[in-house]
MOPAC internal coordinates of N, CA, C and O (Angstrom, degrees):
PM7 1SCF
backbone

  N    0.0000 0     0.00 0     0.00 0    0    0    0
  C    1.4567 1     0.00 0     0.00 0    1    0    0
  C    1.5351 1   112.29 1     0.00 0    2    1    0
  O    1.2310 1   121.75 1   -54.96 1    3    2    1
  N    1.2906 1   114.25 1   125.04 1    3    2    1
  C    1.5117 1   120.35 1  -178.97 1    5    3    2
  C    1.4903 1   107.45 1   -75.99 1    6    5    3
  O    1.2310 1   122.12 1   -53.60 1    7    6    5
  N    1.3706 1   113.54 1   126.40 1    7    6    5
  C    1.4616 1   121.29 1   175.02 1    9    7    6
  C    1.5271 1   114.51 1   -98.24 1   10    9    7
  O    1.2310 1   120.62 1   -31.50 1   11   10    9
  N    1.3010 1   116.42 1   148.50 1   11   10    9
  C    1.4427 1   119.66 1   174.35 1   13   11   10
  C    1.4952 1   109.81 1   -96.00 1   14   13   11
  O    1.2310 1   120.94 1   -57.05 1   15   14   13
  N    1.3628 1   115.80 1   122.95 1   15   14   13
  C    1.4522 1   121.74 1  -175.81 1   17   15   14
  C    1.5033 1   114.51 1  -119.52 1   18   17   15
  O    1.2310 1   118.45 1   -55.60 1   19   18   17
  N    1.3339 1   120.57 1   124.40 1   19   18   17
  C    1.3974 1   123.39 1   176.81 1   21   19   18
  C    1.5909 1   109.02 1  -107.44 1   22   21   19
  O    1.2310 1   120.41 1   -48.15 1   23   22   21
  N    1.2802 1   116.83 1   131.85 1   23   22   21
  C    1.5130 1   125.09 1   178.91 1   25   23   22
  C    1.5134 1   105.08 1  -109.04 1   26   25   23
  O    1.2310 1   120.48 1   -60.06 1   27   26   25
  N    1.2637 1   116.68 1   119.94 1   27   26   25
  C    1.4466 1   125.49 1  -178.28 1   29   27   26
  C    1.5714 1   107.27 1   -96.75 1   30   29   27
  O    1.2310 1   118.95 1   -64.18 1   31   30   29
  N    1.3010 1   119.60 1   115.82 1   31   30   29
  C    1.4338 1   123.37 1  -174.51 1   33   31   30
  C    1.5381 1   106.27 1  -102.68 1   34   33   31
  O    1.2310 1   122.28 1   -56.50 1   35   34   33
  N    1.3698 1   113.24 1   123.50 1   35   34   33
  C    1.4354 1   119.95 1   176.86 1   37   35   34
  C    1.5140 1   108.95 1  -138.70 1   38   37   35
  O    1.2310 1   119.88 1    89.58 1   39   38   37
  N    1.2907 1   117.84 1   -90.42 1   39   38   37
  C    1.4470 1   122.93 1  -170.23 1   41   39   38
  C    1.5487 1   112.21 1   -81.84 1   42   41   39
  O    1.2310 1   120.16 1   130.53 1   43   42   41
  N    1.3262 1   117.30 1   -49.47 1   43   42   41
  C    1.4532 1   119.99 1  -179.68 1   45   43   42
  C    1.5210 1   112.31 1   -93.42 1   46   45   43
  O    1.2310 1   119.86 1  -108.71 1   47   46   45
  N    1.2973 1   117.88 1    71.29 1   47   46   45
  C    1.5010 1   122.99 1  -170.43 1   49   47   46
  C    1.4675 1   112.76 1   -63.52 1   50   49   47
  O    1.2310 1   119.65 1   133.18 1   51   50   49
  N    1.2752 1   118.28 1   -46.82 1   51   50   49
  C    1.5308 1   121.23 1  -177.72 1   53   51   50
  C    1.5251 1   109.75 1   -61.99 1   54   53   51
  O    1.2310 1   120.53 1   131.72 1   55   54   53
  N    1.3136 1   116.60 1   -48.28 1   55   54   53
  C    1.4370 1   120.20 1   179.47 1   57   55   54
  C    1.5767 1   114.27 1   -63.23 1   58   57   55
  O    1.2310 1   122.39 1   141.05 1   59   58   57
  N    1.3242 1   113.04 1   -38.95 1   59   58   57
  C    1.4702 1   118.03 1   178.02 1   61   59   58
  C    1.6061 1   112.55 1   -64.61 1   62   61   59
  O    1.2310 1   122.01 1   141.94 1   63   62   61
  N    1.3513 1   113.76 1   -38.06 1   63   62   61
  C    1.5557 1   116.81 1   176.82 1   65   63   62
  C    1.5575 1   108.44 1   -69.92 1   66   65   63
  O    1.2310 1   120.68 1   138.19 1   67   66   65
  N    1.3495 1   116.30 1   -41.81 1   67   66   65
  C    1.4295 1   119.85 1  -175.64 1   69   67   66
  C    1.6725 1   107.23 1   -64.35 1   70   69   67
  O    1.2310 1   121.43 1   134.82 1   71   70   69
  N    1.2567 1   114.88 1   -45.18 1   71   70   69
  C    1.4865 1   117.65 1   177.92 1   73   71   70
  C    1.5377 1   113.04 1   -63.69 1   74   73   71
  O    1.2310 1   121.28 1   144.71 1   75   74   73
  N    1.3002 1   115.16 1   -35.29 1   75   74   73
  C    1.4963 1   120.33 1   178.02 1   77   75   74
  C    1.4960 1   111.09 1   -59.66 1   78   77   75
  O    1.2310 1   119.94 1   136.34 1   79   78   77
  N    1.2883 1   117.72 1   -43.66 1   79   78   77
  C    1.4384 1   121.86 1   177.00 1   81   79   78
  C    1.5092 1   111.11 1   -68.62 1   82   81   79
  O    1.2310 1   118.79 1   139.96 1   83   82   81
  N    1.3184 1   119.90 1   -40.04 1   83   82   81
  C    1.4819 1   123.04 1   176.70 1   85   83   82
  C    1.5077 1   113.50 1   -62.15 1   86   85   83
  O    1.2310 1   120.30 1   148.80 1   87   86   85
  N    1.2888 1   117.03 1   -31.20 1   87   86   85
  C    1.4650 1   121.35 1  -176.71 1   89   87   86
  C    1.5544 1   110.85 1   -71.65 1   90   89   87
  O    1.2310 1   119.63 1   159.35 1   91   90   89
  N    1.2650 1   118.32 1   -20.65 1   91   90   89
  C    1.4556 1   120.48 1   176.69 1   93   91   90
  C    1.5375 1   114.31 1   -66.96 1   94   93   91
  O    1.2310 1   121.32 1   161.14 1   95   94   93
  N    1.3009 1   115.08 1   -18.86 1   95   94   93
  C    1.4798 1   119.12 1  -179.53 1   97   95   94
  C    1.4399 1   113.27 1   -66.04 1   98   97   95
  O    1.2310 1   119.95 1   162.03 1   99   98   97
  N    1.3816 1   117.70 1   -17.97 1   99   98   97
  C    1.4476 1   121.15 1  -179.52 1  101   99   98
  C    1.5282 1   108.79 1   -93.16 1  102  101   99
  O    1.2310 1   119.21 1  -172.54 1  103  102  101
  N    1.3590 1   119.11 1     7.46 1  103  102  101
  C    1.4361 1   122.39 1  -177.51 1  105  103  102
  C    1.4938 1   116.06 1    60.51 1  106  105  103
  O    1.2310 1   120.54 1  -158.05 1  107  106  105
  N    1.3067 1   116.57 1    21.95 1  107  106  105
  C    1.4713 1   120.35 1   177.36 1  109  107  106
  C    1.5777 1   107.73 1   -87.48 1  110  109  107
  O    1.2310 1   119.93 1   -12.79 1  111  110  109
  N    1.2760 1   117.74 1   167.21 1  111  110  109
  C    1.4477 1   121.44 1   179.46 1  113  111  110
  C    1.5100 1   107.03 1   -90.87 1  114  113  111
  O    1.2310 1   118.42 1   -60.23 1  115  114  113
  N    1.2377 1   120.62 1   119.77 1  115  114  113
  C    1.4716 1   128.19 1  -177.57 1  117  115  114
  C    1.5184 1   110.11 1  -114.33 1  118  117  115
  O    1.2310 1   121.46 1   -43.35 1  119  118  117
  N    1.3268 1   114.81 1   136.65 1  119  118  117
  C    1.4830 1   121.82 1   174.42 1  121  119  118
  C    1.5309 1   105.19 1  -134.08 1  122  121  119
  O    1.2310 1   119.92 1   -32.47 1  123  122  121
  N    1.3041 1   117.76 1   147.53 1  123  122  121
  C    1.4336 1   126.51 1  -178.71 1  125  123  122
  C    1.5340 1   111.52 1  -113.96 1  126  125  123
  O    1.2310 1   120.44 1   -49.63 1  127  126  125
  N    1.2401 1   116.77 1   130.37 1  127  126  125
  C    1.5039 1   122.76 1   175.96 1  129  127  126
  C    1.4749 1   110.72 1  -120.18 1  130  129  127
  O    1.2310 1   120.03 1   -63.91 1  131  130  129
  N    1.3026 1   117.54 1   116.09 1  131  130  129
  C    1.4634 1   125.88 1   177.40 1  133  131  130
  C    1.5498 1   108.14 1   -92.49 1  134  133  131
  O    1.2310 1   121.32 1   -65.98 1  135  134  133
  N    1.2913 1   115.09 1   114.02 1  135  134  133
  C    1.4453 1   118.60 1  -163.97 1  137  135  134
  C    1.5763 1   108.89 1  -113.29 1  138  137  135
  O    1.2310 1   121.99 1   -43.10 1  139  138  137
  N    1.3293 1   113.80 1   136.90 1  139  138  137
  C    1.4922 1   126.14 1   160.79 1  141  139  138
  C    1.5542 1   113.55 1    72.79 1  142  141  139
  O    1.2310 1   118.01 1   173.50 1  143  142  141
  N    1.3490 1   121.40 1    -6.50 1  143  142  141
  C    1.3640 1   123.20 1   177.07 1  145  143  142
  C    1.4655 1   117.16 1  -161.40 1  146  145  143
  O    1.2310 1   118.80 1   -14.31 1  147  146  145
  N    1.2411 1   119.89 1   165.69 1  147  146  145
  C    1.5103 1   121.13 1  -179.25 1  149  147  146
  C    1.4809 1   110.66 1   -71.16 1  150  149  147
  O    1.2310 1   120.69 1   -37.50 1  151  150  149
  N    1.2985 1   116.29 1   142.50 1  151  150  149
  C    1.4588 1   121.47 1   179.64 1  153  151  150
  C    1.5696 1   105.70 1   -72.24 1  154  153  151
  O    1.2310 1   121.80 1   -49.67 1  155  154  153
  N    1.3475 1   114.17 1   130.33 1  155  154  153
  C    1.4741 1   121.66 1  -176.79 1  157  155  154
  C    1.5317 1   105.51 1   -68.88 1  158  157  155
  O    1.2310 1   123.66 1   -16.76 1  159  158  157
  N    1.3219 1   110.58 1   163.24 1  159  158  157
  C    1.5425 1   118.58 1   173.50 1  161  159  158
  C    1.5028 1   108.90 1  -130.12 1  162  161  159
  O    1.2310 1   124.19 1   -61.69 1  163  162  161
  N    1.3390 1   109.56 1   118.31 1  163  162  161
  C    1.5141 1   121.44 1   172.70 1  165  163  162
  C    1.4932 1   106.45 1  -151.32 1  166  165  163
  O    1.2310 1   121.35 1    -1.47 1  167  166  165
  N    1.3053 1   115.03 1   178.53 1  167  166  165
  C    1.4897 1   120.87 1  -174.89 1  169  167  166
  C    1.5108 1   112.14 1   -60.64 1  170  169  167
  O    1.2310 1   119.34 1   134.37 1  171  170  169
  N    1.2904 1   118.86 1   -45.63 1  171  170  169
  C    1.4795 1   123.07 1  -179.75 1  173  171  170
  C    1.5087 1   109.86 1   -65.41 1  174  173  171
  O    1.2310 1   119.60 1   124.49 1  175  174  173
  N    1.3234 1   118.36 1   -55.51 1  175  174  173
  C    1.4558 1   120.07 1  -174.48 1  177  175  174
  C    1.5480 1   111.45 1   -62.95 1  178  177  175
  O    1.2310 1   121.25 1   139.22 1  179  178  177
  N    1.3503 1   115.21 1   -40.78 1  179  178  177
  C    1.5186 1   118.67 1   178.35 1  181  179  178
  C    1.5044 1   110.32 1   -60.71 1  182  181  179
  O    1.2310 1   118.98 1   141.99 1  183  182  181
  N    1.3374 1   119.56 1   -38.01 1  183  182  181
  C    1.4914 1   122.51 1  -179.17 1  185  183  182
  C    1.5663 1   106.54 1   -65.98 1  186  185  183
  O    1.2310 1   119.04 1   132.36 1  187  186  185
  N    1.2915 1   119.44 1   -47.64 1  187  186  185
  C    1.4672 1   121.32 1  -175.40 1  189  187  186
  C    1.5800 1   106.05 1   -70.26 1  190  189  187
  O    1.2310 1   119.28 1   143.78 1  191  190  189
  N    1.2956 1   118.99 1   -36.22 1  191  190  189
  C    1.4426 1   118.90 1  -176.29 1  193  191  190
  C    1.4899 1   111.57 1   -70.51 1  194  193  191
  O    1.2310 1   119.62 1   147.44 1  195  194  193
  N    1.3499 1   118.33 1   -32.56 1  195  194  193
  C    1.4441 1   122.30 1   174.94 1  197  195  194
  C    1.5744 1   108.43 1   -64.04 1  198  197  195
  O    1.2310 1   119.63 1   138.22 1  199  198  197
  N    1.3317 1   118.32 1   -41.78 1  199  198  197
  C    1.4290 1   120.31 1   179.36 1  201  199  198
  C    1.5515 1   110.64 1   -63.63 1  202  201  199
  O    1.2310 1   121.92 1   131.34 1  203  202  201
  N    1.3246 1   113.92 1   -48.66 1  203  202  201
  C    1.5546 1   118.53 1  -179.07 1  205  203  202
  C    1.4701 1   111.57 1   -62.47 1  206  205  203
  O    1.2310 1   118.85 1   132.61 1  207  206  205
  N    1.3154 1   119.79 1   -47.39 1  207  206  205
  C    1.4595 1   122.62 1  -171.45 1  209  207  206
  C    1.5398 1   111.94 1   -82.15 1  210  209  207
  O    1.2310 1   120.72 1   133.11 1  211  210  209
  N    1.3626 1   116.23 1   -46.89 1  211  210  209
  C    1.5192 1   119.46 1  -170.01 1  213  211  210
  C    1.5222 1   110.10 1   -93.13 1  214  213  211
  O    1.2310 1   120.39 1   131.47 1  215  214  213
  N    1.2535 1   116.87 1   -48.53 1  215  214  213
  C    1.4830 1   118.51 1  -174.72 1  217  215  214
  C    1.5231 1   114.99 1   -74.86 1  218  217  215
  O    1.2310 1   123.28 1   130.37 1  219  218  217
  N    1.3749 1   111.32 1   -49.63 1  219  218  217
  C    1.4687 1   118.56 1  -176.07 1  221  219  218
  C    1.5353 1   115.54 1   -93.14 1  222  221  219
  O    1.2310 1   122.01 1   160.80 1  223  222  221
  N    1.3588 1   113.76 1   -19.20 1  223  222  221
  C    1.4457 1   122.58 1   176.67 1  225  223  222
  C    1.6049 1   110.42 1    55.55 1  226  225  223
  O    1.2310 1   122.65 1  -132.07 1  227  226  225
  N    1.3519 1   112.54 1    47.93 1  227  226  225
  C    1.4871 1   120.32 1   176.91 1  229  227  226
  C    1.5841 1   108.72 1   -81.19 1  230  229  227
  O    1.2310 1   121.05 1   -52.31 1  231  230  229
  N    1.2904 1   115.60 1   127.69 1  231  230  229
  C    1.4879 1   119.34 1   179.73 1  233  231  230
  C    1.5158 1   110.51 1   -62.63 1  234  233  231
  O    1.2310 1   121.94 1   -44.78 1  235  234  233
  N    1.3786 1   113.90 1   135.22 1  235  234  233
  C    1.4579 1   118.65 1   179.23 1  237  235  234
  C    1.5898 1   109.47 1  -122.17 1  238  237  235
  O    1.2310 1   121.77 1   -39.02 1  239  238  237
  N    1.2959 1   114.22 1   140.98 1  239  238  237
  C    1.4109 1   122.68 1   179.37 1  241  239  238
  C    1.4808 1   109.78 1  -129.95 1  242  241  239
  O    1.2310 1   119.83 1   -18.73 1  243  242  241
  N    1.3629 1   117.92 1   161.27 1  243  242  241
  C    1.4787 1   121.70 1  -177.38 1  245  243  242
  C    1.5389 1   108.90 1  -151.17 1  246  245  243
  O    1.2310 1   120.78 1   -25.27 1  247  246  245
  N    1.3723 1   116.12 1   154.73 1  247  246  245
  C    1.4048 1   118.72 1   167.22 1  249  247  246
  C    1.5634 1   111.99 1  -109.54 1  250  249  247
  O    1.2310 1   121.60 1  -167.50 1  251  250  249
  N    1.3045 1   114.55 1    12.50 1  251  250  249
  C    1.4398 1   122.45 1   179.06 1  253  251  250
  C    1.5017 1   109.74 1  -113.28 1  254  253  251
  O    1.2310 1   118.90 1   -59.58 1  255  254  253
  N    1.3207 1   119.71 1   120.42 1  255  254  253
  C    1.4306 1   121.09 1  -173.84 1  257  255  254
  C    1.5479 1   110.75 1   -73.28 1  258  257  255
  O    1.2310 1   118.71 1   174.43 1  259  258  257
  N    1.2646 1   120.06 1    -5.57 1  259  258  257
  C    1.4841 1   119.41 1   174.10 1  261  259  258
  C    1.5257 1   116.07 1   -77.97 1  262  261  259
  O    1.2310 1   121.17 1   169.61 1  263  262  261
  N    1.3274 1   115.37 1   -10.39 1  263  262  261
  C    1.4766 1   120.29 1   175.17 1  265  263  262
  C    1.4430 1   112.28 1   -93.74 1  266  265  263
  O    1.2310 1   120.27 1   -28.32 1  267  266  265
  N    1.3326 1   117.08 1   151.68 1  267  266  265
  C    1.5626 1   118.15 1  -174.30 1  269  267  266
  C    1.5189 1   111.15 1   -93.79 1  270  269  267
  O    1.2310 1   120.26 1  -156.83 1  271  270  269
  N    1.3429 1   117.11 1    23.17 1  271  270  269
  C    1.4459 1   120.90 1   178.64 1  273  271  270
  C    1.5558 1   112.68 1   -95.88 1  274  273  271
  O    1.2310 1   119.34 1    -9.06 1  275  274  273
  N    1.3099 1   118.87 1   170.94 1  275  274  273
  C    1.4209 1   121.53 1   176.05 1  277  275  274
  C    1.4815 1   115.38 1   -52.54 1  278  277  275
  O    1.2310 1   118.60 1   -66.70 1  279  278  277
  N    1.3060 1   120.27 1   113.30 1  279  278  277
  C    1.4463 1   124.26 1  -171.88 1  281  279  278
  C    1.5432 1   105.78 1   -80.89 1  282  281  279
  O    1.2310 1   121.60 1   -41.23 1  283  282  281
  N    1.3621 1   114.55 1   138.77 1  283  282  281
  C    1.4684 1   123.17 1   172.46 1  285  283  282
  C    1.5341 1   108.14 1  -132.10 1  286  285  283
  O    1.2310 1   120.57 1   -35.02 1  287  286  285
  N    1.3193 1   116.51 1   144.98 1  287  286  285
  C    1.4850 1   118.80 1   174.37 1  289  287  286
  C    1.5473 1   105.36 1   -75.29 1  290  289  287
  O    1.2310 1   120.46 1   -13.09 1  291  290  289
  N    1.3241 1   116.72 1   166.91 1  291  290  289
  C    1.4601 1   119.87 1  -179.80 1  293  291  290
  C    1.4988 1   109.90 1   -60.54 1  294  293  291
  O    1.2310 1   119.89 1   141.54 1  295  294  293
  N    1.3159 1   117.81 1   -38.46 1  295  294  293
  C    1.4843 1   120.85 1  -177.99 1  297  295  294
  C    1.5206 1   110.84 1   -67.80 1  298  297  295
  O    1.2310 1   121.24 1   135.76 1  299  298  297
  N    1.3455 1   115.23 1   -44.24 1  299  298  297
  C    1.4232 1   119.36 1   178.01 1  301  299  298
  C    1.6387 1   112.52 1   -63.36 1  302  301  299
  O    1.2310 1   123.29 1   141.32 1  303  302  301
  N    1.3122 1   111.30 1   -38.68 1  303  302  301
  C    1.4052 1   118.08 1  -178.26 1  305  303  302
  C    1.6129 1   109.52 1   -66.56 1  306  305  303
  O    1.2310 1   120.82 1   139.89 1  307  306  305
  N    1.3004 1   116.04 1   -40.11 1  307  306  305
  C    1.4719 1   122.27 1   178.82 1  309  307  306
  C    1.5380 1   109.68 1   -64.59 1  310  309  307
  O    1.2310 1   122.60 1   136.01 1  311  310  309
  N    1.3291 1   112.63 1   -43.99 1  311  310  309
  C    1.5466 1   114.29 1   178.73 1  313  311  310
  C    1.5321 1   112.68 1   -65.42 1  314  313  311
  O    1.2310 1   121.47 1   142.78 1  315  314  313
  N    1.2827 1   114.79 1   -37.22 1  315  314  313
  C    1.5086 1   119.31 1  -178.26 1  317  315  314
  C    1.5278 1   110.24 1   -68.67 1  318  317  315
  O    1.2310 1   119.90 1   146.03 1  319  318  317
  N    1.3429 1   117.80 1   -33.97 1  319  318  317
  C    1.4556 1   119.11 1  -178.06 1  321  319  318
  C    1.5570 1   113.12 1   -68.59 1  322  321  319
  O    1.2310 1   122.02 1   159.46 1  323  322  321
  N    1.3696 1   113.73 1   -20.54 1  323  322  321
  C    1.4989 1   117.75 1   178.83 1  325  323  322
  C    1.5661 1   110.91 1   -63.95 1  326  325  323
  O    1.2310 1   120.28 1   160.90 1  327  326  325
  N    1.3252 1   117.06 1   -19.10 1  327  326  325
  C    1.4183 1   115.90 1  -175.54 1  329  327  326
  C    1.5028 1   114.66 1   -87.87 1  330  329  327
  O    1.2310 1   120.51 1  -178.31 1  331  330  329
  N    1.2924 1   116.63 1     1.69 1  331  330  329
  C    1.4853 1   121.90 1  -177.42 1  333  331  330
  C    1.5491 1   112.69 1   -91.99 1  334  333  331
  O    1.2310 1   123.31 1   -34.11 1  335  334  333
  N    1.3510 1   111.26 1   145.89 1  335  334  333
  C    1.5156 1   117.30 1   174.30 1  337  335  334
  C    1.5830 1   110.97 1   -78.63 1  338  337  335
  O    1.2310 1   121.31 1   143.74 1  339  338  337
  N    1.3367 1   115.11 1   -36.26 1  339  338  337
  C    1.4306 1   121.24 1   179.49 1  341  339  338
  C    1.5043 1   109.24 1  -135.84 1  342  341  339
  O    1.2310 1   119.51 1   -43.30 1  343  342  341
  N    1.3966 1   118.54 1   136.70 1  343  342  341
  C    1.3831 1   126.53 1   174.28 1  345  343  342
  C    1.5320 1   108.19 1  -123.10 1  346  345  343
  O    1.2310 1   120.02 1   -59.28 1  347  346  345
  N    1.3333 1   117.56 1   120.72 1  347  346  345
  C    1.4317 1   123.03 1  -174.84 1  349  347  346
  C    1.5287 1   106.79 1  -112.68 1  350  349  347
  O    1.2310 1   120.53 1   -68.19 1  351  350  349
  N    1.3568 1   116.59 1   111.81 1  351  350  349
  C    1.4430 1   119.34 1   172.97 1  353  351  350
  C    1.4858 1   117.62 1   -85.59 1  354  353  351
  O    1.2310 1   118.91 1   -43.03 1  355  354  353
  N    1.3006 1   119.69 1   136.97 1  355  354  353
  C    1.4301 1   124.02 1   171.18 1  357  355  354
  C    1.4303 1   111.17 1  -123.93 1  358  357  355
  O    1.2310 1   120.10 1   180.00 1  359  358  357

């Protein structure tokens, strides 16, 4: 049975993006939520972001307008998270 998994990206951004890519190996539906701040840019994060966005085409959402992902208000984000089987905070 395919599970819906949400990965919440906050403090450990590189690890969250790496894990998001790894979770696709189980053929589950994975979505990434970058919360409360702009996603940092460095060699490690950029490598994992390229994998998540370009190679795996994982949908990304954010509640911070500084990010170039699909913007959601906090209320919309909270309602959307109710649809997931698993929510993993980083």
